[in-house]
PAZAPA-4460 file (N, C-alpha, C; in steps of 0.05 Angstrom, whole numbers, plus 32768, in hexadecimal, padded with zeros to 4 digits):
% residues 149
    n_x    n_y    n_z   ca_x   ca_y   ca_z    c_x    c_y    c_z   seq   type   mol
   8F79   959B   82BF   8F7E   95B6   82A3   8F89   95AE   8299     1      M     A
   8F93   95B6   827F   8F96   95A9   826B   8FA0   95C2   8254     2      R     A
   8FBA   95BF   8252   8FC2   95CF   8242   8FCF   95C4   8229     3      I     A
   8FD6   95D5   8210   8FEF   95CE   8200   8FF8   95E5   81FF     4      I     A
   9012   95E0   81FE   902A   95FB   8200   9033   95F4   81E7     5      L     A
   903C   9613   81D6   9042   960C   81BC   904C   9626   81B5     6      Q     A
   9076   961B   81C0   9089   9633   81AF   9085   9640   8195     7      R     A
   907A   9660   819A   906B   9668   817F   9087   9682   8177     8      V     A
   908F   9686   8159   909D   96A1   815A   9082   96B1   8156     9      K     A
   9065   96A8   814B   905E   96C3   814D   9045   96B8   814E    10      K     A
   9031   96B9   815D   9017   96B4   8163   8FF1   96CB   8164    11      A     A
   8FE3   96BB   8156   8FD1   96CB   815E   8FAB   96C9   815E    12      S     A
   8F99   96D3   816B   8F7C   96CB   8165   8F79   96E1   815C    13      V     A
   8F65   96D7   8152   8F4C   96E6   813E   8F33   96E4   8143    14      T     A
   8F25   96EA   8147   8F03   96EC   8153   8EF3   96FE   8136    15      V     A
   8EE6   96F9   8131   8ED6   970B   8115   8EE1   9720   8109    16      N     A
   8EFF   9714   80FA   8F15   9721   80EB   8F16   9732   80FF    17      Q     A
   8F1B   973B   811B   8F33   974C   812D   8F43   9745   8136    18      E     A
   8F5D   9742   8144   8F62   9738   814B   8F5E   973D   816E    19      I     A
   8F60   9729   817B   8F61   9734   8196   8F78   972E   81A8    20      T     A
   8F89   9722   8199   8FA8   9717   81A2   8FBF   970D   819E    21      G     A
   8FD3   9716   81A5   8FEA   9711   818C   9005   9716   8195    22      K     A
   9010   9701   8190   902A   9703   819B   9045   96F9   8184    23      I     A
   905F   9708   8190   9071   96F5   8182   907C   96E6   8194    24      N     A
   909A   96E0   8199   90A8   96CE   81A3   909D   96C4   81BE    25      N     A
   909C   96AD   81B5   9081   96A9   81D9   9082   968E   81E6    26      G     A
   9065   968E   81E5   905B   9675   81E7   9031   967B   81DE    27      L     A
   902B   9669   81D0   9016   9661   81D4   9005   9648   81EB    28      L     A
   8FF1   964F   81F2   8FE8   964C   8203   8FC9   963F   8209    29      I     A
   8FC0   9622   81F8   8FA6   9619   81FA   8F99   960A   821A    30      L     A
   8F7D   9618   8220   8F81   960F   8239   8F61   9605   8230    31      V     A
   8F63   95E8   824C   8F4A   95E3   824C   8F44   95D9   8260    32      G     A
   8F2F   95E8   8275   8F2A   95DA   8292   8F0E   95BE   829A    33      F     A
   8F0C   95BB   82B3   8EFE   95A2   82B1   8EF9   95AB   82C9    34      E     A
   8EE1   95A3   82D6   8ED2   95A5   82F5   8EDF   95AC   82FD    35      P     A
   8EF2   9599   8302   8F09   9594   8319   8F19   95AC   831A    36      E     A
   8F1F   95C0   830D   8F36   95CD   8307   8F35   95DE   8328    37      D     A
   8F48   95EE   8333   8F49   95F8   8348   8F5E   95FE   8341    38      T     A
   8F66   961F   8355   8F7B   962E   8353   8F9E   961D   8354    39      I     A
   8F9C   960C   8367   8FB7   9605   8367   8FBC   95F5   834F    40      E     A
   8FA6   95EE   833A   8FAF   95F1   8322   8FB4   95FB   830E    41      D     A
   8FA3   961B   8313   8FAE   9630   8303   8FC9   9635   8301    42      Y     A
   8FCD   962B   8328   8FEC   9640   8337   9002   962B   832B    43      E     A
   8FFE   9615   8328   900D   9602   831F   9015   95F7   82F5    44      W     A
   9004   9601   82ED   9001   9605   82D5   9011   9626   82C8    45      I     A
   9005   962F   82D6   9010   964D   82D3   902D   964F   82DA    46      A     A
   9047   963B   82EA   9059   9642   82F6   9064   962F   82E3    47      K     A
   9065   960F   82D9   906C   9604   82BC   9060   9621   82AA    48      K     A
   9053   9627   829E   9057   962D   8281   906D   964A   827E    49      I     A
   9078   965A   82A5   9086   966A   82A8   90A6   9666   82A9    50      I     A
   90A6   964C   82B3   90C0   963F   82B6   90D2   962A   82AB    51      Q     A
   90B6   9621   8294   90C2   9608   8288   90D9   9617   8276    52      L     A
   90EE   9610   8277   9105   9615   8263   9109   960D   823D    53      R     A
   90F1   961D   823A   90F3   9616   8215   90F9   9618   81FF    54      I     A
   9104   9636   820E   9115   9650   81EE   9138   9642   81F5    55      F     A
   9141   963D   81DB   915D   9647   81D9   9170   964D   81E7    56      N     A
   9186   9654   81F2   9193   965D   8201   91AA   9666   81E3    57      D     A
   91C6   9678   81EF   91D3   967C   81DD   91EB   9665   81C7    58      E     A
   91E0   9651   81DF   91ED   9628   81CD   91DE   9623   81C4    59      N     A
   91BE   962F   81B8   91B1   961A   81AC   91A2   95FD   81C2    60      N     A
   919F   9609   81D5   919A   95F4   81EA   9185   95FE   81F0    61      V     A
   9169   95F4   81EF   9150   95FB   8205   9159   95FE   8223    62      M     A
   9158   960B   8227   9163   9619   8245   915D   962C   8256    63      N     A
   9148   963F   8244   913F   965E   824D   9120   9656   824E    64      L     A
   910F   9668   825B   90FE   966B   8261   90EB   9680   824B    65      D     A
   90D0   9685   8255   90C5   969D   8246   90C4   96B3   8252    66      V     A
   90CA   96B0   826D   90D4   96D3   8277   90F7   96D6   8269    67      Q     A
   910B   96C2   8277   9127   96C9   825F   9128   96D5   824D    68      Q     A
   9115   96D9   823B   9109   96D4   821B   90F9   96EA   821F    69      T     A
   90FB   9700   822F   90DD   9711   8234   90D1   9701   821A    70      N     A
   90C7   96F3   821A   90B7   96E1   8203   9094   96F3   820E    71      G     A
   9086   96F1   8206   9069   96F0   8203   9058   96DA   820C    72      D     A
   903E   96D6   8218   902C   96BB   8217   9009   96CE   8205    73      I     A
   9008   96B8   81FB   8FEB   96B1   81F1   8FD1   96A0   81F1    74      L     A
   8FC9   96AE   8208   8FB5   9690   8219   8F93   9690   8208    75      V     A
   8F93   9676   8202   8F71   966D   81F4   8F69   9659   81FD    76      V     A
   8F55   9667   8200   8F43   9646   8218   8F36   9638   81F9    77      S     A
   8F2F   9621   81FD   8F35   9604   81F5   8F29   95EC   8207    78      Q     A
   8F18   95F3   81FD   8EF7   95D7   820D   8F0A   95BC   8201    79      F     A
   8F0B   95BC   81E7   8F0F   95A2   81DE   8F2D   9592   81E5    80      T     A
   8F38   959D   81FA   8F55   9592   81FD   8F45   9584   820F    81      L     A
   8F2A   957B   821F   8F24   956B   822D   8F0D   9553   8220    82      H     A
   8F0C   955A   8203   8F03   953C   81F6   8F12   951F   81F8    83      A     A
   8EF5   9517   81FD   8EFC   94F6   81F5   8EF2   94EC   81E7    84      A     A
   8F04   94D1   81D1   8F09   94C8   81C3   8F03   94A5   81C9    85      V     A
   8EFE   94A4   81D1   8F08   9480   81E0   8EED   947C   81CA    86      K     A
   8ED1   9479   81CF   8EC3   9470   81BF   8EB7   947C   81A9    87      K     A
   8EB8   9471   8194   8EA8   9480   817D   8EB4   948B   816F    88      G     A
   8EAE   949E   815D   8EBA   94B6   814D   8EB7   94D7   8152    89      N     A
   8EAA   94D5   816D   8E92   94E8   8168   8EA9   94FC   8188    90      R     A
   8EBC   9510   8190   8EC2   9508   81AB   8EAE   9517   81B5    91      P     A
   8EA9   950A   81D3   8E9F   9511   81ED   8EB4   952A   81F5    92      S     A
   8EA2   9542   81FC   8EAF   9552   8210   8EAB   9556   822F    93      Y     A
   8E8B   9541   8239   8E8B   9547   824B   8E93   953E   8261    94      I     A
   8EBB   954B   8264   8ECC   954B   8286   8ECE   9561   827B    95      K     A
   8ECC   956D   8260   8ECD   9593   825E   8EB9   95A3   8276    96      A     A
   8ECA   95BE   8284   8EB4   95C0   8294   8EA8   95CA   827E    97      S     A
   8E8C   95D7   8286   8E72   95E1   8282   8E77   9600   827D    98      K     A
   8E77   9609   8261   8E74   9624   8255   8E72   9647   8271    99      P     A
   8E67   9644   8285   8E62   964D   8293   8E75   9646   82B4   100      D     A
   8E84   9634   82B5   8E93   9632   82C9   8EB2   9630   82B8   101      L     A
   8EAE   9631   829F   8ECE   962F   8298   8ED5   9650   828B   102      A     A
   8EBF   9660   8285   8EC4   9678   8282   8ED9   9678   8295   103      I     A
   8EC8   9685   82BC   8ECD   9686   82D5   8EFB   9680   82D2   104      E     A
   8EF5   965C   82CB   8F09   9654   82D6   8F1E   965F   82C6   105      Q     A
   8F21   9668   82A9   8F2A   9674   8299   8F39   9698   82A2   106      Y     A
   8F23   96A0   82B0   8F2B   96B8   82B9   8F3A   96BA   82CB   107      H     A
   8F34   96A4   82E1   8F45   96A1   82F8   8F60   969B   82EF   108      E     A
   8F5A   9685   82DF   8F88   9685   82CF   8F94   9694   82C9   109      F     A
   8F79   96A9   82B6   8F90   96BE   82AA   8F9C   96CE   82BB   110      L     A
   8F91   96D3   82DD   8F92   96DC   82EC   8FAE   96D6   8301   111      N     A
   8FAB   96B6   82FE   8FC3   96AA   8306   8FDF   96B5   82FA   112      V     A
   8FDB   96A7   82DA   8FEF   96AC   82CF   8FFC   96CC   82C5   113      I     A
   8FE6   96DF   82C5   8FF2   9701   82C8   8FFB   9707   82D5   114      E     A
   8FF4   9702   82F3   9002   96FB   8316   9023   96FC   8318   115      K     A
   9024   96E3   8309   903F   96D9   8303   9051   96DC   82ED   116      A     A
   9041   96EE   82CE   9053   96EE   82C3   9047   9708   82BD   117      F     A
   903A   9710   82B2   9034   9727   82A3   9024   9727   829C   118      K     A
   901C   9744   8288   8FFB   9741   826F   8FF4   9730   8264   119      P     A
   8FE7   9717   8261   8FE7   970A   824E   8FD5   9714   8232   120      V     A
   8FDE   9702   821C   8FC2   970E   8207   8FBD   96F3   820B   121      Q     A
   8F9F   96F9   81FE   8F8D   96DE   8203   8F71   96E1   81ED   122      K     A
   8F61   96C6   81E8   8F53   96C6   81D0   8F37   96DD   81E4   123      G     A
   8F28   96C7   81D2   8F0C   96D1   81E1   8EF3   96B0   81E7   124      I     A
   8EF4   96B6   8205   8EE6   9698   820F   8ED1   969B   81F3   125      F     A
   8ECC   967F   81FA   8EAE   967B   81EC   8EAE   9678   81C9   126      G     A
   8EBF   968F   81C5   8EC3   96A0   81A2   8ECC   9688   8188   127      A     A
   8EC6   968C   817C   8ECA   9688   8160   8EE9   9683   815F   128      D     A
   8EF3   967C   8162   8F15   9686   8169   8F22   967C   814B   129      M     A
   8F34   968D   8138   8F49   967E   8130   8F5F   968B   8133   130      K     A
   8F74   9676   8137   8F85   9671   8142   8F9E   9672   8133   131      V     A
   8FBA   9680   8138   8FC5   9680   8112   8FEC   968B   8127   132      E     A
   8FFE   9677   8120   900E   966D   8130   9029   9668   811C   133      L     A
   9038   9670   8128   905A   9664   8118   9068   9655   8130   134      I     A
   9062   9639   8131   906C   962D   8143   9090   961E   813A   135      N     A
   9094   9631   815F   90B5   962D   8152   90C0   961B   8160   136      D     A
   90CC   9609   815A   90E5   95F1   815D   90D7   95DB   8147   137      G     A
   90C0   95D6   8149   90AB   95CF   815B   90AA   95C3   8174   138      P     A
   90A6   95D9   8190   90A9   95D3   81A3   9082   95D3   81AB   139      V     A
   907E   95B0   81B3   905E   95BA   81B8   905E   95B1   81D5   140      T     A
   903E   95B2   81ED   904A   959D   8204   9031   95A2   820A   141      L     A
   9028   9585   8210   9016   957A   8223   9014   9586   823E   142      F     A
   8FFF   9599   8243   9008   958E   826C   8FE6   9589   8273   143      I     A
   8FE4   9580   8286   8FD5   9575   828F   8FD4   9574   82B7   144      D     A
   8FC7   958E   82BB   8FD1   9585   82E1   8FCA   9572   82EC   145      S     A
   8FB0   956E   82E9   8FB2   9547   82F9   8FBA   9532   82EB   146      K     A
   8FD5   9532   82DB   8FE2   9523   82D3   9005   952B   82D9   147      N     A
   900D   9536   82EF   9020   9547   82E7   903B   9534   82DD   148      K     A
   903E   952D   82C9   904B   9526   82B6   9065   9531   82B7   149      E     A
***
């Protein structure tokens, strides 16, 4: 499981000119799954998302997590996070979960993060989504549950 986490001032996702998820201060999470991902991956990533101290405190030091700032989370599925670009110029998505499995994984992950946090805003799995954001900082992190660095 891989995510791109972005600290945002605001973010939204639109499908067919309709906003399906929108947040102000918080985190935009782009998430991609692979077939080997398990509940342990979802739990580890969810805990990281919620507990990362990447919001500024009163001294302008990144020392607060999303809960401490009363922030929100917007989760958007993105299979392209598993693109392989080593050979040629056309990305391969062979490592990404196929849609029928990935949709189950996406909903399982949403259940995990919502149990630990609060309801999150979300995109629509498999839809042609337009994501808008104002990145704060910018602060952007890449996290891979198979490579816990």
